[in-house]
C-alpha positions as CSV (number, residue, x, y, z in Angstrom):
1,L,143.6,238.2,-51.7
2,D,145.0,241.4,-50.2
3,P,141.8,243.2,-48.4
4,A,144.1,246.4,-47.5
5,R,144.9,246.8,-50.8
6,R,141.8,245.7,-52.6
7,R,143.9,243.3,-54.8
8,V,143.9,239.9,-55.8
9,Y,147.1,237.9,-56.8
10,V,146.8,234.9,-59.2
11,A,149.0,232.2,-60.4
12,L,149.2,231.4,-64.0
13,P,150.9,227.7,-64.3
14,G,150.3,227.6,-68.1
15,D,152.4,230.8,-68.8
16,D,155.0,230.7,-65.7
17,E,153.6,234.0,-64.6
18,I,151.9,235.9,-61.2
19,A,149.5,238.7,-62.0
20,S,147.8,241.1,-59.4
21,V,144.2,242.4,-60.3
22,G,142.8,245.6,-58.9
23,L,139.2,245.2,-57.3
24,L,138.4,249.0,-57.7
25,E,139.9,248.9,-61.1
26,Q,138.5,245.9,-62.6
27,S,141.7,245.3,-64.3
28,V,145.0,243.3,-64.3
29,L,147.6,245.8,-62.6
30,T,150.5,243.8,-63.3
31,H,152.2,240.7,-64.9
32,Q,155.3,239.3,-63.6
33,R,157.1,236.4,-65.6
34,L,159.0,233.7,-63.5
35,R,161.2,231.1,-65.4
36,G,160.4,228.9,-67.8
37,G,158.5,225.7,-66.3
38,D,158.1,227.1,-62.9
39,E,154.2,226.3,-63.2
40,P,153.3,228.5,-60.1
41,V,150.2,226.7,-58.8
42,E,149.3,228.9,-55.5
43,L,150.1,231.6,-53.7
44,A,150.4,233.0,-50.2
45,L,150.4,236.6,-48.4
46,T,152.4,237.3,-45.5
47,P,149.9,239.0,-42.6
48,D,151.5,242.3,-43.3
49,G,150.6,242.3,-47.1
50,R,154.1,242.8,-48.2
51,T,155.8,239.6,-49.0
52,L,154.0,237.1,-51.7
53,L,155.2,233.5,-52.0
54,S,154.8,231.2,-54.9
55,A,154.6,227.6,-55.0
56,N,156.3,226.4,-58.2
57,E,155.3,222.8,-58.8
58,G,157.4,222.5,-62.1
59,S,160.8,223.7,-60.7
60,S,160.0,222.5,-57.0
61,T,160.9,225.8,-55.9
62,V,159.0,228.8,-53.9
63,S,159.4,232.5,-55.2
64,V,159.7,235.1,-52.8
65,M,158.1,238.3,-54.1
66,E,157.5,242.1,-53.1
67,A,153.8,241.9,-53.4
68,V,153.1,245.2,-54.9
69,S,155.7,244.9,-57.5
70,L,155.8,241.3,-57.9
71,V,159.5,241.5,-58.1
72,E,161.3,238.4,-57.3
73,T,163.6,238.8,-54.3
74,A,164.6,235.5,-53.6
75,R,164.0,231.6,-54.9
76,I,164.2,228.9,-52.4
77,Q,164.5,225.1,-53.2
78,V,162.1,223.1,-51.7
79,G,160.9,219.6,-51.8
80,D,159.1,217.8,-55.0
81,Q,156.0,219.2,-56.6
82,P,155.0,222.0,-53.8
83,R,151.3,222.4,-54.3
84,S,150.7,225.2,-51.6
85,V,151.8,227.4,-49.0
86,A,150.9,228.1,-45.5
87,I,152.3,231.0,-43.6
88,D,151.8,231.0,-39.8
89,P,150.1,233.8,-37.8
90,S,153.1,235.4,-36.7
91,G,154.2,235.8,-40.5
92,R,157.6,234.3,-39.9
93,R,157.5,231.1,-41.2
94,A,156.1,229.3,-44.3
95,F,155.2,225.9,-44.4
96,V,155.5,224.4,-48.3
97,F,153.7,221.0,-48.8
98,N,155.6,219.2,-51.1
99,S,153.3,216.6,-52.5
100,G,155.9,214.7,-54.5
101,S,158.3,213.9,-52.1
102,S,156.0,213.6,-49.0
103,T,157.7,216.5,-47.0
104,I,156.8,219.8,-45.6
105,S,159.5,222.4,-46.2
106,V,159.7,225.2,-43.3
107,I,161.0,228.5,-44.7
108,D,162.3,231.0,-42.3
109,L,161.2,234.3,-43.9
110,A,163.6,236.7,-42.7
111,A,166.5,234.4,-43.6
112,R,164.8,233.2,-46.8
113,T,166.2,229.7,-46.1
114,V,164.7,226.4,-45.6
115,A,164.8,225.8,-41.6
116,A,163.5,222.4,-41.4
117,T,162.1,219.6,-43.5
118,I,159.2,217.5,-41.9
119,A,158.5,214.0,-43.1
120,T,154.7,213.2,-43.6
121,E,151.8,210.9,-44.7
122,A,152.1,210.5,-48.6
123,G,151.1,213.5,-50.8
124,P,150.6,216.6,-48.6
125,F,149.1,219.2,-50.5
126,R,147.4,221.5,-48.2
127,G,147.5,223.0,-44.8
128,E,145.6,225.0,-42.1
129,F,146.5,226.6,-38.9
130,D,144.3,226.7,-35.8
131,R,143.4,230.4,-34.5
132,G,146.5,230.2,-32.1
133,G,149.1,229.0,-34.6
134,E,149.8,225.9,-32.4
135,R,148.4,223.3,-34.7
136,L,149.1,222.7,-38.6
137,Y,146.5,220.3,-39.8
138,V,147.4,218.8,-43.2
139,I,145.4,216.7,-45.7
140,H,147.2,214.3,-48.2
141,L,146.5,213.3,-51.6
142,R,147.4,209.8,-51.1
143,S,146.9,209.1,-47.5
144,P,143.5,208.6,-45.7
145,Y,145.1,210.6,-42.3
146,L,144.8,214.0,-41.7
147,T,148.0,214.7,-39.7
148,I,148.6,217.6,-37.3
149,V,151.9,219.1,-37.2
150,D,153.3,220.9,-34.0
151,P,154.8,224.3,-35.6
152,A,156.9,224.9,-32.1
153,T,158.8,221.5,-32.5
154,L,158.2,221.0,-36.3
155,T,156.9,217.6,-36.0
156,V,154.0,215.5,-36.6
157,G,152.2,215.0,-33.3
158,N,148.9,213.1,-34.2
159,R,147.1,211.9,-36.8
160,I,143.5,211.2,-37.4
161,Y,141.9,208.7,-39.9
162,V,139.4,210.8,-42.0
163,G,139.2,208.4,-44.9
164,P,140.8,208.5,-48.4
165,G,140.0,211.2,-51.0
166,A,140.3,214.5,-49.1
167,T,140.2,217.6,-51.3
168,A,139.7,220.4,-49.2
169,V,140.1,221.5,-45.0
170,K,139.0,224.7,-43.4
171,V,139.6,225.8,-39.7
172,D,137.1,227.8,-38.4
173,A,138.9,230.9,-36.8
174,R,136.2,231.5,-34.1
175,N,136.3,227.8,-32.5
176,D,139.1,225.9,-33.9
177,R,136.2,223.4,-35.6
178,I,137.8,221.8,-38.7
179,Y,136.1,221.4,-42.0
180,L,136.8,218.5,-44.4
181,A,135.6,217.5,-47.6
182,R,136.5,214.3,-49.3
183,R,135.8,213.1,-52.9
184,T,132.5,211.2,-53.3
185,A,131.8,211.4,-49.4
186,G,128.7,213.3,-50.0
187,Q,129.2,215.7,-47.0
188,V,131.8,218.0,-45.1
189,D,132.8,216.5,-42.0
190,V,133.0,218.7,-38.9
191,Y,135.8,217.6,-36.6
192,D,136.1,219.1,-32.9
193,P,139.4,220.2,-32.0
194,L,139.8,218.9,-28.4
195,S,138.8,215.4,-29.0
196,L,139.5,215.0,-32.9
197,L,136.3,213.0,-33.5
198,P,133.4,214.1,-35.9
199,I,131.0,215.8,-34.4
200,D,128.6,216.9,-37.4
201,A,128.1,216.6,-41.1
202,L,127.0,219.1,-43.6
203,P,125.3,217.2,-46.8
204,I,126.7,218.3,-49.9
205,A,126.6,216.9,-53.7
206,G,129.5,216.5,-56.0
207,E,133.1,217.1,-55.3
208,I,134.6,220.4,-53.4
209,S,137.8,221.8,-54.2
210,F,138.0,224.6,-51.6
211,L,136.3,225.8,-48.4
212,A,135.9,229.2,-47.0
213,I,134.2,230.5,-44.0
214,D,132.5,234.2,-44.1
215,D,133.2,236.4,-40.6
216,E,129.6,237.9,-40.9
217,G,127.2,235.4,-42.2
218,N,128.3,232.3,-40.4
219,N,128.4,230.6,-44.0
220,L,130.6,228.1,-45.8
221,Y,131.8,228.9,-49.2
222,L,132.6,225.6,-51.4
223,A,133.8,225.5,-54.6
224,R,132.5,222.9,-56.9
225,P,134.4,222.2,-60.0
226,G,132.3,219.8,-61.6
227,E,129.5,222.1,-61.7
228,G,131.4,225.3,-62.1
229,E,129.8,227.1,-59.4
230,V,130.4,228.4,-55.6
231,E,127.7,227.0,-53.4
232,V,127.0,229.0,-50.3
233,L,126.1,226.9,-47.1
234,R,124.7,227.9,-43.8
235,I,126.9,226.4,-41.0
236,V,123.6,226.5,-38.7
237,G,120.9,225.0,-40.6
238,K,122.8,223.5,-43.0
239,S,120.5,224.7,-46.0
240,A,122.1,225.9,-49.0
241,T,121.4,229.7,-49.5
242,A,123.0,230.5,-52.9
243,R,124.6,228.7,-55.8
244,V,126.9,231.1,-57.9
245,E,128.0,230.3,-61.3
246,V,131.7,231.3,-61.8
247,G,132.7,229.6,-64.8
248,E,134.5,226.3,-65.7
249,D,136.5,224.3,-62.8
250,P,136.8,226.6,-60.3
251,Y,139.6,225.9,-58.0
252,G,139.5,228.1,-54.9
253,V,137.5,230.9,-52.8
254,A,139.2,234.0,-51.4
255,L,136.6,236.3,-49.2
256,L,136.8,239.8,-48.1
257,G,135.7,239.6,-44.3
258,A,136.8,235.6,-44.2
259,R,137.7,234.1,-40.8
């Protein structure tokens, strides 16, 4: 989501394409074809809104694109089966989570090269920075640990046992609390950033594929693929305020005014 330009970028793995959708126009603005077999699965936009990165799971590459035109300006080979990308708050580096090789590729965005490769627990697939960009929290497909990467030293500094089946993670930019959903857990666990211990739990039903927090209402948005809906949950009070049907198998949530 690009709030300034009021547009959404969408990865289309089945078509090997990226599309941009205008929120004001309510229509597709641009399609960009990638290479056959790229299978782009997730996108990341730099803080200035100028550069769009695509994690191409099929070709184990990252496409670097000019955001408005969607023209590919660089293509970078990373580890096996990249699942997502997290860009640091400065916009200088991108961290690519390679689930097939159990590594994180660190891309220098100015040089358009891989600056480092970090070995992790098995199957890293998503990560979230804290508000200062000093920690990167990573969840894994095949490990019961949440790992903490130090972006300064490019090393894994700590790991927390959270249990198997992590599906989503979100760091609250207001207080750095970590929200983590796991398959069949029946709750979203809340971890304190200082002690790294669980301090609360929000009851849920069903599997969660993505978490997002709005900036104004203090609400947690949960994508629920099994029910085809997004649930809105009050963080204070732990009560559901809305359930919105969104179609089959929702994958993620992007919010205007997110934190």
